[in-house]
KEKE-3310 file (N, C-alpha, C; in steps of 0.2 Angstrom, whole numbers, plus 5000, padded with zeros to 4 digits):
npx = (5034:5045:5049:5046:5058:5057:5061:5061:5048:5041:5047:5041:5027:5027:5032:5032:5020:5008:5004:4987:4975:4976:4969:4961:4960:4953:4963:4959:4954:4965:4973:4983:4984:4993:5005:5004:5011:5025:5025:5025:5030:5019:5021:5032:5039:5044:5034:5041:5054:5053:5048:5054:5052:5043:5045:5056:5059:5073:5088:5103:5115:5111:5111:5124:5128:5122:5110:5107:5096:5081:5068:5051:5041:5030:5020:5020:5011:5007:4999:4996:5006:5019:5020:5028:5044:5057:5067:5085:5089:5076:5063:5052:5038:5036:5028:5028:5030:5026:5029:5045:5048:5053:5070:5075:5085:5086:5079:5075:5073:5058:5060:5073:5073:5066:5051:5049:5037:5037:5050:5062:5073:5087:5093:5103:5116:5112:5111:5114:5102:5097:5085:5077:5067:5071:5065:5059:5066:5060:5054:5055:5045:5041:5050:5052:5042:5037:5039:5033:5025:5026:5018:5004:5002:5001:5013:5017:5006:5003:5013:5010:4998:5004:5011:5002:4992:4976:4971:4976:4985:4983:4985:4971:4963:4968:4957:4953:4948:4942:4940:4934:4934:4926:4916:4916:4915:4908:4900:4906:4897:4886:4879:4889:4888:4890:4902:4908:4917:4921:4923:4938:4949:4946:4943:4955:4963:4956:4958:4971:4973:4966:4975:4986:4983:4973:4956:4945:4936:4923:4920:4913:4909:4913:4906:4912:4912:4914:4907:4901:4913:4919:4909:4909:4922:4922:4912:4920:4930:4921:4918:4927:4939:4956:4965:4964:4961:4961:4956:4961:4957:4968:4976:4978:4968:4952:4942:4946:4945:4950:4962:4959:4947:4951:4960:4950:4944:4952:4965:4982:4995:5010:5017:5016:5016:5028:5045:5044:5039:5027:5015:5017:5008:5005:4998:5000:4995:4989:4976:4975:4978:4975:4980:4982:4981:4982:4979:4985:4973:4975:4976:4987:4997:4990:4990:5004:5008:5000:5006:5019:5017:5004:5002:5013:5010:4998:5002:5011:5002:4995:5004:5015:5032:5042:5037:5040:5042:5049:5064:5073:5088:5090:5095:5094:5083:5083:5089:5089:5085:5095:5089:5079:5076:5067:5062:5059:5047:5045:5034:5035:5041:5047:5058:5067:5085:5099:5108:5099:5096:5085:5078:5073:5061:5056:5039:5031:5024:5023:5013:5003:4990:4986:4979:4980:4993:4998:4991:4998:5011:5023:5033:5040:5051:5065:5071:5083:5084:5092:5099:5111:5111:5106:5112:5107:5108:5113:5113:5098:5086:5071:5054:5043:5027:5011)
npy = (5135:5121:5114:5097:5085:5074:5061:5058:5060:5049:5039:5041:5039:5025:5019:5006:5000:4988:4974:4970:4958:4940:4930:4916:4913:4907:4901:4907:4919:4926:4935:4949:4949:4949:4937:4929:4920:4909:4899:4882:4868:4855:4844:4836:4843:4842:4827:4815:4809:4817:4818:4831:4835:4830:4814:4801:4789:4781:4770:4778:4772:4762:4769:4774:4781:4789:4780:4770:4756:4752:4743:4747:4748:4753:4767:4783:4795:4812:4810:4797:4785:4774:4759:4748:4740:4746:4737:4734:4740:4744:4755:4769:4778:4794:4808:4826:4830:4817:4803:4797:4780:4766:4760:4768:4782:4794:4806:4806:4819:4820:4824:4820:4807:4792:4782:4765:4755:4744:4748:4759:4771:4780:4797:4803:4802:4797:4805:4803:4808:4819:4830:4828:4831:4831:4823:4834:4845:4858:4861:4853:4843:4851:4861:4879:4889:4902:4917:4924:4940:4942:4948:4942:4937:4937:4932:4923:4915:4904:4896:4894:4886:4875:4870:4864:4870:4875:4885:4900:4908:4925:4943:4953:4964:4981:4993:5008:5023:5037:5055:5069:5087:5102:5116:5119:5108:5096:5081:5071:5072:5080:5096:5110:5123:5142:5145:5133:5117:5102:5087:5078:5072:5062:5051:5048:5045:5034:5024:5023:5018:5005:5000:4998:4988:4990:4992:5004:5015:5026:5041:5052:5069:5082:5097:5114:5115:5114:5105:5096:5091:5085:5075:5067:5062:5055:5045:5038:5032:5025:5015:5005:5007:5005:5015:5033:5045:5061:5075:5090:5106:5107:5118:5134:5143:5153:5144:5131:5117:5104:5100:5105:5098:5084:5084:5086:5075:5066:5064:5063:5073:5070:5076:5092:5099:5098:5097:5098:5098:5096:5097:5102:5106:5093:5082:5072:5060:5050:5040:5030:5014:5018:5026:5043:5052:5068:5075:5087:5099:5102:5094:5088:5089:5081:5069:5066:5066:5055:5044:5044:5043:5038:5026:5018:5016:5009:4997:4992:4990:4980:4970:4968:4965:4975:4990:5003:5017:5013:5018:5023:5026:5037:5046:5063:5072:5086:5102:5107:5120:5125:5119:5124:5124:5114:5097:5092:5085:5082:5081:5070:5062:5047:5046:5041:5043:5051:5040:5029:5025:5026:5042:5055:5067:5082:5088:5102:5111:5113:5116:5113:5111:5105:5093:5088:5087:5078:5067:5065:5061:5049:5046:5052:5065:5066:5079:5083:5093:5108:5104:5106:5115:5106:5097:5092:5075:5072:5062:5057:5053:5044:5041:5028:5029:5021)
npz = (5057:5054:5038:5034:5029:5014:5015:5029:5032:5025:5031:5044:5041:5037:5049:5060:5055:5055:5046:5039:5045:5043:5030:5022:5005:4989:4976:4964:4968:4972:4965:4965:4979:4994:5000:5016:5022:5020:5005:5001:4991:4988:4980:4969:4954:4937:4942:4937:4926:4911:4894:4884:4871:4856:4849:4849:4862:4868:4871:4872:4869:4860:4848:4842:4831:4815:4806:4814:4818:4826:4835:4835:4849:4856:4862:4870:4879:4885:4901:4897:4899:4894:4901:4902:4903:4892:4881:4876:4860:4857:4854:4859:4853:4858:4866:4870:4887:4891:4903:4904:4899:4908:4906:4896:4890:4883:4871:4855:4843:4833:4820:4817:4814:4805:4801:4797:4794:4808:4812:4817:4810:4813:4809:4815:4827:4844:4860:4877:4889:4882:4878:4889:4903:4919:4934:4946:4942:4941:4954:4970:4982:4996:4994:4996:4987:4986:4995:5011:5010:4997:4982:4974:4957:4939:4936:4945:4950:4943:4947:4961:4959:4952:4962:4969:4977:4982:4989:4997:5010:5014:5017:5023:5012:5014:5021:5015:5019:5010:5008:5001:5002:5002:4997:4984:4976:4965:4960:4946:4930:4935:4935:4938:4949:4947:4954:4956:4954:4945:4955:4956:4961:4970:4963:4956:4967:4973:4963:4964:4977:4975:4965:4973:4981:4990:4997:4992:5001:4999:5006:5003:4999:5009:5015:5017:5032:5049:5058:5048:5042:5053:5056:5044:5045:5057:5053:5045:5053:5062:5053:5053:5046:5040:5036:5034:5021:5017:5006:5001:5010:5018:5021:5029:5028:5031:5027:5028:5036:5039:5046:5059:5062:5061:5072:5083:5082:5087:5082:5082:5076:5066:5057:5047:5033:5021:5014:5000:4982:4970:4984:4997:5008:5015:5027:5041:5052:5067:5074:5086:5079:5067:5052:5046:5032:5025:5011:4999:4990:4976:4961:4954:4965:4975:4969:4967:4981:4985:4977:4983:4997:5001:4993:4996:5010:5009:5003:5013:5023:5017:5018:5010:5006:5002:5002:4998:4986:4970:4963:4949:4938:4925:4910:4908:4897:4894:4899:4916:4929:4943:4959:4974:4991:4993:4989:4972:4962:4946:4933:4920:4904:4897:4885:4870:4870:4862:4860:4860:4872:4887:4891:4903:4900:4905:4907:4899:4908:4925:4934:4949:4947:4935:4926:4914:4911:4920:4916:4904:4908:4912:4921:4937:4939:4950:4959:4970:4986:4984:4973:4960:4944:4930:4916:4899:4897:4909:4924:4932:4945:4944:4947:4942:4934:4935)
capx = (5035:5050:5047:5049:5061:5053:5063:5059:5040:5040:5049:5036:5021:5028:5035:5027:5014:5007:4999:4981:4974:4976:4963:4963:4956:4954:4968:4955:4953:4971:4977:4984:4984:5000:5005:5005:5015:5028:5021:5030:5027:5016:5023:5038:5037:5039:5035:5044:5057:5048:5050:5054:5051:5040:5050:5057:5062:5077:5094:5108:5120:5109:5112:5130:5129:5117:5108:5105:5089:5078:5062:5046:5037:5024:5019:5019:5009:5006:4993:4995:5013:5021:5022:5032:5051:5060:5074:5090:5087:5069:5061:5045:5035:5034:5026:5031:5026:5025:5034:5050:5048:5059:5075:5078:5089:5086:5073:5078:5067:5055:5063:5079:5072:5060:5049:5047:5034:5039:5057:5064:5079:5089:5097:5109:5118:5109:5115:5111:5100:5095:5077:5073:5066:5072:5060:5061:5070:5057:5054:5053:5041:5044:5053:5048:5042:5036:5040:5028:5026:5026:5012:5003:5000:5001:5020:5018:5000:5004:5018:5005:4994:5008:5013:4996:4988:4970:4970:4983:4985:4985:4982:4965:4964:4967:4951:4956:4943:4944:4935:4935:4931:4925:4909:4916:4916:4902:4901:4905:4890:4881:4880:4892:4886:4895:4908:4910:4921:4920:4928:4942:4954:4944:4943:4962:4965:4953:4961:4978:4972:4965:4981:4991:4981:4968:4949:4944:4929:4921:4916:4909:4912:4911:4906:4917:4909:4918:4903:4901:4919:4920:4904:4912:4928:4919:4909:4925:4933:4916:4917:4933:4945:4963:4968:4960:4964:4957:4959:4959:4956:4974:4979:4977:4963:4947:4937:4950:4943:4952:4966:4955:4942:4955:4962:4945:4941:4957:4971:4988:4999:5017:5020:5011:5020:5034:5050:5043:5035:5021:5013:5020:5003:5003:4997:5000:4994:4987:4972:4977:4981:4972:4984:4978:4985:4979:4982:4983:4968:4977:4976:4994:5000:4987:4992:5011:5008:4997:5011:5024:5015:4998:5003:5017:5006:4993:5006:5013:4996:4994:5009:5021:5039:5045:5032:5042:5042:5056:5067:5079:5092:5091:5098:5090:5083:5083:5093:5085:5089:5096:5083:5079:5077:5062:5063:5055:5044:5043:5030:5039:5040:5053:5059:5074:5090:5103:5111:5094:5094:5079:5079:5067:5060:5051:5034:5032:5022:5023:5008:5000:4983:4985:4978:4982:5001:4999:4989:5003:5017:5024:5038:5041:5058:5066:5076:5084:5085:5098:5102:5113:5108:5108:5112:5105:5112:5115:5109:5093:5082:5064:5049:5039:5020:5008)
capy = (5128:5119:5109:5090:5082:5069:5054:5058:5060:5043:5034:5041:5036:5018:5017:5002:4998:4981:4971:4968:4951:4935:4926:4911:4914:4902:4904:4911:4926:4928:4940:4956:4949:4948:4931:4930:4915:4905:4893:4877:4864:4849:4839:4837:4845:4836:4821:4810:4811:4818:4820:4838:4835:4825:4811:4793:4787:4775:4770:4781:4767:4758:4773:4778:4784:4789:4774:4764:4754:4750:4740:4751:4743:4756:4774:4786:4802:4815:4807:4790:4783:4767:4756:4742:4742:4746:4733:4736:4739:4745:4762:4770:4784:4798:4815:4831:4829:4810:4800:4792:4773:4762:4757:4773:4788:4800:4807:4809:4822:4816:4827:4817:4799:4790:4776:4761:4749:4744:4749:4766:4772:4787:4801:4806:4799:4799:4807:4801:4814:4824:4832:4824:4835:4827:4824:4839:4851:4864:4861:4847:4843:4854:4868:4885:4893:4910:4919:4929:4947:4942:4950:4937:4940:4932:4929:4917:4911:4897:4892:4892:4880:4869:4867:4860:4874:4877:4891:4903:4913:4932:4948:4956:4970:4986:4997:5015:5028:5043:5060:5075:5092:5109:5118:5120:5102:5092:5075:5071:5071:5085:5103:5114:5130:5146:5145:5126:5113:5094:5084:5073:5069:5056:5045:5046:5042:5028:5020:5022:5013:4998:4997:4997:4982:4991:4993:5011:5017:5033:5044:5057:5076:5086:5104:5118:5117:5110:5100:5091:5088:5080:5070:5063:5059:5050:5040:5033:5029:5020:5010:5001:5008:5005:5022:5038:5050:5067:5078:5097:5109:5106:5124:5138:5148:5153:5139:5125:5114:5097:5099:5105:5092:5078:5085:5086:5068:5062:5062:5066:5074:5069:5082:5095:5103:5095:5101:5095:5102:5099:5093:5105:5105:5086:5081:5065:5058:5044:5039:5023:5010:5021:5031:5048:5057:5074:5077:5094:5099:5103:5087:5085:5088:5076:5062:5065:5063:5048:5040:5044:5041:5033:5019:5013:5014:5003:4991:4990:4987:4973:4965:4968:4965:4981:4994:5010:5018:5011:5023:5021:5031:5038:5052:5069:5074:5093:5105:5110:5124:5123:5118:5127:5119:5108:5092:5093:5079:5085:5076:5069:5056:5043:5046:5038:5047:5050:5033:5025:5023:5030:5048:5058:5073:5086:5091:5109:5115:5109:5118:5107:5110:5103:5086:5085:5086:5072:5061:5064:5059:5042:5046:5058:5066:5068:5084:5084:5100:5112:5101:5111:5115:5099:5098:5086:5069:5071:5056:5059:5048:5044:5036:5026:5029:5016)
capz = (5057:5049:5033:5036:5023:5011:5018:5036:5031:5023:5037:5049:5038:5037:5055:5065:5051:5055:5041:5041:5047:5038:5028:5017:4999:4984:4971:4959:4970:4975:4961:4968:4986:4997:5004:5023:5024:5014:5001:5000:4986:4990:4976:4965:4947:4936:4946:4934:4920:4906:4887:4882:4864:4852:4846:4851:4868:4867:4875:4868:4867:4854:4842:4843:4825:4811:4802:4818:4817:4832:4835:4839:4853:4859:4862:4877:4878:4892:4904:4895:4898:4892:4907:4902:4902:4885:4881:4872:4853:4856:4855:4860:4851:4864:4865:4875:4893:4893:4907:4901:4901:4911:4902:4891:4893:4879:4866:4848:4840:4827:4814:4815:4813:4801:4803:4791:4798:4815:4813:4818:4807:4815:4805:4818:4833:4850:4865:4883:4893:4878:4877:4895:4909:4925:4939:4951:4939:4943:4961:4974:4987:5002:4992:4997:4980:4986:5002:5014:5008:4989:4979:4969:4950:4933:4935:4951:4952:4940:4952:4966:4956:4951:4969:4971:4982:4979:4993:5000:5016:5012:5021:5021:5008:5019:5020:5015:5018:5007:5009:4998:5006:4999:4994:4977:4972:4964:4957:4939:4928:4937:4932:4943:4949:4944:4957:4957:4949:4946:4959:4952:4965:4974:4958:4955:4973:4974:4958:4966:4982:4972:4962:4978:4985:4995:4996:4993:5004:4998:5012:5000:4999:5015:5014:5021:5039:5054:5060:5043:5041:5058:5055:5039:5047:5062:5050:5042:5059:5064:5048:5053:5041:5042:5035:5031:5017:5016:5000:5002:5016:5023:5022:5035:5027:5035:5025:5029:5043:5040:5052:5066:5062:5063:5079:5087:5082:5091:5078:5084:5070:5066:5053:5043:5028:5019:5010:4993:4978:4973:4990:5003:5013:5017:5034:5043:5060:5069:5079:5087:5074:5060:5050:5042:5027:5023:5004:4996:4985:4969:4958:4954:4972:4978:4966:4969:4988:4985:4975:4987:5004:5002:4990:5001:5016:5007:5002:5019:5027:5013:5020:5005:5009:5000:5000:4996:4979:4967:4959:4944:4936:4918:4908:4907:4890:4893:4905:4922:4933:4950:4964:4980:4997:4993:4984:4967:4958:4940:4929:4913:4900:4895:4877:4868:4869:4856:4859:4860:4879:4889:4895:4905:4897:4909:4903:4898:4913:4931:4939:4952:4946:4928:4926:4907:4911:4924:4911:4899:4911:4914:4927:4941:4939:4957:4960:4977:4988:4982:4967:4955:4937:4927:4908:4895:4898:4916:4927:4937:4947:4942:4949:4936:4935:4932)
cpx = (5040:5047:5050:5052:5057:5055:5061:5051:5038:5041:5043:5029:5021:5030:5030:5021:5014:5002:4992:4980:4974:4970:4965:4958:4958:4959:4965:4954:4959:4975:4977:4985:4992:5000:5007:5009:5019:5024:5026:5026:5024:5017:5029:5036:5044:5040:5039:5049:5053:5051:5049:5053:5046:5045:5050:5061:5066:5083:5099:5113:5118:5110:5118:5131:5123:5116:5106:5097:5087:5071:5057:5041:5031:5024:5018:5017:5008:4999:4992:5002:5013:5024:5025:5040:5053:5067:5079:5088:5080:5068:5054:5043:5033:5033:5028:5026:5025:5030:5039:5049:5054:5064:5078:5081:5089:5080:5077:5072:5065:5058:5070:5079:5066:5058:5047:5044:5035:5046:5058:5071:5081:5094:5103:5110:5114:5114:5112:5109:5097:5087:5073:5073:5066:5067:5063:5065:5067:5057:5053:5049:5044:5048:5049:5048:5041:5036:5034:5030:5027:5019:5010:5000:5001:5008:5021:5012:5000:5008:5014:5001:4998:5011:5008:4992:4982:4968:4976:4981:4987:4982:4976:4967:4963:4961:4953:4950:4946:4939:4938:4931:4931:4918:4910:4916:4909:4904:4901:4898:4885:4883:4883:4889:4891:4901:4911:4914:4919:4925:4931:4947:4952:4944:4950:4964:4962:4956:4968:4978:4971:4971:4986:4989:4976:4961:4947:4936:4928:4917:4913:4913:4909:4911:4910:4913:4912:4914:4902:4907:4920:4915:4907:4918:4926:4916:4914:4928:4928:4916:4922:4938:4952:4967:4963:4964:4959:4960:4956:4958:4962:4978:4977:4972:4957:4942:4941:4949:4946:4956:4963:4950:4945:4957:4956:4942:4947:4963:4976:4993:5006:5020:5014:5015:5027:5038:5050:5038:5033:5019:5015:5015:5001:5003:4998:5000:4991:4981:4972:4980:4979:4977:4980:4983:4980:4982:4980:4977:4970:4978:4983:4998:4997:4989:5000:5012:5005:5002:5016:5023:5009:4999:5007:5014:5001:4997:5009:5008:4994:4999:5015:5027:5043:5040:5034:5043:5049:5058:5072:5082:5092:5094:5092:5089:5083:5086:5087:5089:5091:5090:5084:5079:5072:5063:5057:5053:5041:5039:5034:5038:5047:5053:5066:5079:5094:5106:5105:5092:5089:5081:5073:5067:5054:5046:5034:5029:5021:5018:5004:4993:4981:4985:4980:4989:5002:4997:4994:5010:5017:5030:5037:5049:5060:5072:5077:5085:5092:5102:5105:5110:5111:5107:5109:5110:5114:5111:5104:5089:5075:5060:5044:5032:5017:5011)
cpy = (5125:5114:5102:5087:5076:5062:5053:5057:5052:5038:5035:5038:5028:5015:5013:5000:4990:4979:4969:4960:4946:4931:4921:4912:4908:4906:4908:4918:4929:4933:4946:4955:4947:4942:4933:4925:4912:4900:4888:4872:4857:4843:4841:4839:4845:4831:4815:4813:4811:4820:4828:4840:4829:4821:4803:4793:4781:4775:4773:4776:4763:4762:4777:4782:4784:4782:4769:4763:4750:4748:4745:4747:4746:4764:4777:4793:4805:4812:4800:4787:4776:4764:4750:4744:4741:4742:4736:4735:4741:4753:4763:4777:4788:4805:4820:4830:4822:4808:4796:4785:4771:4759:4762:4779:4794:4800:4810:4812:4819:4818:4823:4809:4798:4783:4772:4755:4749:4745:4757:4767:4780:4790:4804:4801:4801:4801:4806:4808:4819:4824:4828:4830:4830:4828:4829:4845:4858:4865:4854:4848:4846:4860:4874:4889:4900:4911:4924:4936:4947:4944:4945:4940:4935:4929:4923:4913:4904:4893:4889:4886:4874:4866:4864:4863:4877:4884:4893:4908:4920:4937:4951:4962:4976:4990:5004:5019:5034:5049:5066:5081:5098:5110:5119:5114:5099:5086:5075:5069:5075:5092:5108:5121:5135:5147:5138:5123:5106:5091:5078:5069:5062:5050:5043:5042:5035:5022:5018:5017:5006:4996:4995:4991:4983:4991:5000:5012:5024:5036:5050:5064:5080:5093:5108:5120:5112:5104:5094:5088:5083:5074:5065:5059:5053:5044:5035:5029:5023:5014:5005:5001:5007:5011:5027:5043:5055:5071:5085:5100:5108:5112:5127:5143:5147:5147:5132:5122:5107:5096:5100:5100:5086:5078:5084:5079:5063:5060:5066:5067:5073:5074:5085:5101:5100:5099:5098:5099:5097:5094:5096:5104:5098:5086:5074:5064:5052:5044:5032:5020:5013:5027:5036:5052:5062:5076:5084:5093:5099:5096:5084:5084:5082:5069:5061:5063:5057:5043:5039:5041:5036:5026:5015:5011:5008:4997:4988:4987:4980:4968:4964:4969:4972:4986:5001:5010:5016:5016:5020:5027:5031:5044:5057:5071:5082:5096:5107:5114:5122:5123:5122:5122:5114:5103:5092:5086:5082:5079:5076:5063:5053:5043:5043:5044:5047:5043:5028:5023:5028:5036:5051:5065:5077:5089:5099:5114:5110:5112:5113:5107:5107:5095:5083:5084:5079:5066:5060:5061:5051:5041:5053:5059:5069:5073:5085:5091:5102:5108:5107:5110:5109:5100:5091:5081:5067:5065:5059:5053:5049:5039:5034:5027:5023:5009)
cpz = (5052:5045:5035:5029:5021:5015:5025:5036:5030:5028:5042:5047:5039:5044:5059:5061:5052:5050:5043:5043:5042:5037:5023:5011:4994:4979:4966:4961:4973:4971:4964:4976:4988:5002:5012:5026:5018:5011:4999:4995:4990:4986:4972:4957:4943:4941:4944:4929:4915:4899:4886:4875:4861:4849:4848:4857:4867:4872:4870:4865:4861:4848:4842:4836:4820:4807:4807:4817:4824:4831:4839:4843:4857:4859:4869:4876:4885:4894:4902:4894:4895:4898:4907:4900:4894:4885:4876:4864:4852:4857:4856:4857:4857:4862:4871:4881:4896:4898:4903:4903:4904:4906:4897:4894:4889:4874:4860:4845:4834:4820:4812:4815:4808:4803:4796:4794:4805:4817:4813:4815:4809:4810:4808:4824:4839:4855:4872:4886:4889:4878:4883:4900:4915:4930:4944:4948:4940:4950:4964:4980:4993:5001:4993:4990:4981:4994:5004:5012:5000:4987:4974:4962:4945:4933:4940:4953:4949:4944:4958:4965:4955:4957:4973:4977:4979:4983:4995:5005:5014:5017:5018:5017:5013:5016:5021:5014:5015:5007:5006:5002:5001:4996:4987:4973:4971:4960:4949:4936:4930:4934:4938:4943:4947:4947:4959:4952:4950:4950:4955:4956:4968:4969:4956:4961:4974:4969:4961:4972:4980:4969:4967:4982:4990:4993:4997:4996:5003:5003:5010:5000:5005:5013:5019:5028:5044:5056:5055:5042:5047:5058:5050:5041:5052:5059:5047:5048:5061:5059:5048:5048:5044:5041:5033:5027:5016:5010:5001:5009:5021:5024:5028:5034:5031:5033:5025:5036:5044:5046:5059:5067:5064:5070:5084:5087:5084:5087:5080:5078:5071:5063:5049:5039:5027:5014:5003:4989:4972:4980:4996:5009:5015:5025:5035:5050:5061:5074:5081:5082:5067:5058:5045:5038:5025:5016:5002:4991:4978:4967:4958:4960:4975:4975:4968:4976:4988:4983:4980:4994:5004:4999:4994:5007:5015:5006:5008:5023:5024:5015:5015:5008:5008:4998:4997:4988:4976:4962:4954:4941:4928:4916:4907:4900:4889:4900:4910:4926:4940:4954:4970:4986:4997:4987:4979:4964:4952:4936:4922:4910:4898:4887:4876:4867:4863:4854:4860:4867:4882:4893:4897:4903:4901:4904:4903:4904:4919:4936:4942:4951:4939:4928:4919:4907:4915:4919:4906:4901:4912:4919:4931:4941:4946:4956:4967:4979:4986:4977:4962:4948:4934:4919:4905:4896:4905:4919:4932:4939:4945:4946:4944:4939:4932:4933)
residu = (UNK:UNK:UNK:UNK:UNK:UNK:UNK:UNK:UNK:UNK:UNK:UNK:UNK:UNK:UNK:UNK:UNK:UNK:UNK:UNK:UNK:UNK:UNK:UNK:UNK:UNK:UNK:UNK:UNK:UNK:UNK:UNK:UNK:UNK:UNK:UNK:UNK:UNK:UNK:UNK:UNK:UNK:UNK:UNK:UNK:UNK:UNK:UNK:UNK:UNK:UNK:UNK:UNK:UNK:UNK:UNK:UNK:UNK:UNK:UNK:UNK:UNK:UNK:UNK:UNK:UNK:UNK:UNK:UNK:UNK:UNK:UNK:UNK:UNK:UNK:UNK:UNK:UNK:UNK:UNK:UNK:UNK:UNK:UNK:UNK:UNK:UNK:UNK:UNK:UNK:UNK:UNK:UNK:UNK:UNK:UNK:UNK:UNK:UNK:UNK:UNK:UNK:UNK:UNK:UNK:UNK:UNK:UNK:UNK:UNK:UNK:UNK:UNK:UNK:UNK:UNK:UNK:UNK:UNK:UNK:UNK:UNK:UNK:UNK:UNK:UNK:UNK:UNK:UNK:UNK:UNK:UNK:UNK:UNK:UNK:UNK:UNK:UNK:UNK:UNK:UNK:UNK:UNK:UNK:UNK:UNK:UNK:UNK:UNK:UNK:UNK:UNK:UNK:UNK:UNK:UNK:UNK:UNK:UNK:UNK:UNK:UNK:UNK:UNK:UNK:UNK:UNK:UNK:UNK:UNK:UNK:UNK:UNK:UNK:UNK:UNK:UNK:UNK:UNK:UNK:UNK:UNK:UNK:UNK:UNK:UNK:UNK:UNK:UNK:UNK:UNK:UNK:UNK:UNK:UNK:UNK:UNK:UNK:UNK:UNK:UNK:UNK:UNK:UNK:UNK:UNK:UNK:UNK:UNK:UNK:UNK:UNK:UNK:UNK:UNK:UNK:UNK:UNK:UNK:UNK:UNK:UNK:UNK:UNK:UNK:UNK:UNK:UNK:UNK:UNK:UNK:UNK:UNK:UNK:UNK:UNK:UNK:UNK:UNK:UNK:UNK:UNK:UNK:UNK:UNK:UNK:UNK:UNK:UNK:UNK:UNK:UNK:UNK:UNK:UNK:UNK:UNK:UNK:UNK:UNK:UNK:UNK:UNK:UNK:UNK:UNK:UNK:UNK:UNK:UNK:UNK:UNK:UNK:UNK:UNK:UNK:UNK:UNK:UNK:UNK:UNK:UNK:UNK:UNK:UNK:UNK:UNK:UNK:UNK:UNK:UNK:UNK:UNK:UNK:UNK:UNK:UNK:UNK:UNK:UNK:UNK:UNK:UNK:UNK:UNK:UNK:UNK:UNK:UNK:UNK:UNK:UNK:UNK:UNK:UNK:UNK:UNK:UNK:UNK:UNK:UNK:UNK:UNK:UNK:UNK:UNK:UNK:UNK:UNK:UNK:UNK:UNK:UNK:UNK:UNK:UNK:UNK:UNK:UNK:UNK:UNK:UNK:UNK:UNK:UNK:UNK:UNK:UNK:UNK:UNK:UNK:UNK:UNK:UNK:UNK:UNK:UNK:UNK:UNK:UNK:UNK:UNK:UNK:UNK:UNK:UNK:UNK:UNK:UNK:UNK:UNK:UNK:UNK:UNK:UNK:UNK:UNK:UNK:UNK:UNK:UNK:UNK:UNK:UNK:UNK:UNK:UNK:UNK:UNK:UNK:UNK:UNK:UNK:UNK:UNK:UNK:UNK:UNK:UNK:UNK:UNK:UNK)
# end
């Protein structure tokens, strides 16, 4: 069987993905959700010309030079403006955010003026329009502030609130079932038998699902029996999941039942085995609208495939406009040998180069079973198939982790 190239595999996973249904949630619950429709402003911000500094509101023509004297006639604060017109030769004490009274056109900072009783004496000439935020300088009623497909978070939820939206239309969090397989696996906190290990992949994959915007549905650990594996897979489908992720059992050994179990539960496979390292034995198929990823059992391989295929799938199901992994180019901190026919994803760290710019340093071991190395990594260094030997300082593409 020919190995499927990485780019073709990702295109197949994302082909025709339809985002989950739309629901309306309170803004307090919208963090991490993806907008299902454009959000337009219900008001203008600011709704009036406002002071940008604490100081004095006046007409610039009344203070063409330092030493000008004006009569103080009132005060304006945020939420408590001065609502009478200000005449020529008059000034109003004003605070940041307060509406500019009628008749004035500038604010003189408090540091540049002094008060003597009811008289204001300026230490500098005034300039029209200075320290004034014009109405609508941020946005105007009807302006589209955020487009459908935008993920909501701390950088834009304040904008949603300022546009006067108490609720937002978002896509339902995708329900992603995840199933570990293998007689050798036990839950953390228990005592493994002499031939067993502690299950770890599910916890990392569940965290990745949540970080990508999905809801992780734990389907447990299936023993190495065809009937038990089928029953666990069937339970996931019956629970209304949007995608299924299996971990382990994806090879062709006598105790690997996942591929057969999925086929017998109605999954049609698009590919099985990729031209990548780690993660060659990755499976992908569909049962109706439900997409199925069979991840390798080795922890690093499982995580790499999760980052490159599962996370984009969850983001696409969530309605994110640009779900694919983002790459950037940095320098290489150490030489690398020529690559073979498979695309490599080397665990590495970003370190400062000789010129202070970031460089990617490959970690000392790339064995697909080592969790300590993955925990120490903050990038995956991408080595295309048949890439020639690379010297320190050469440009490489990386995928950021976290």
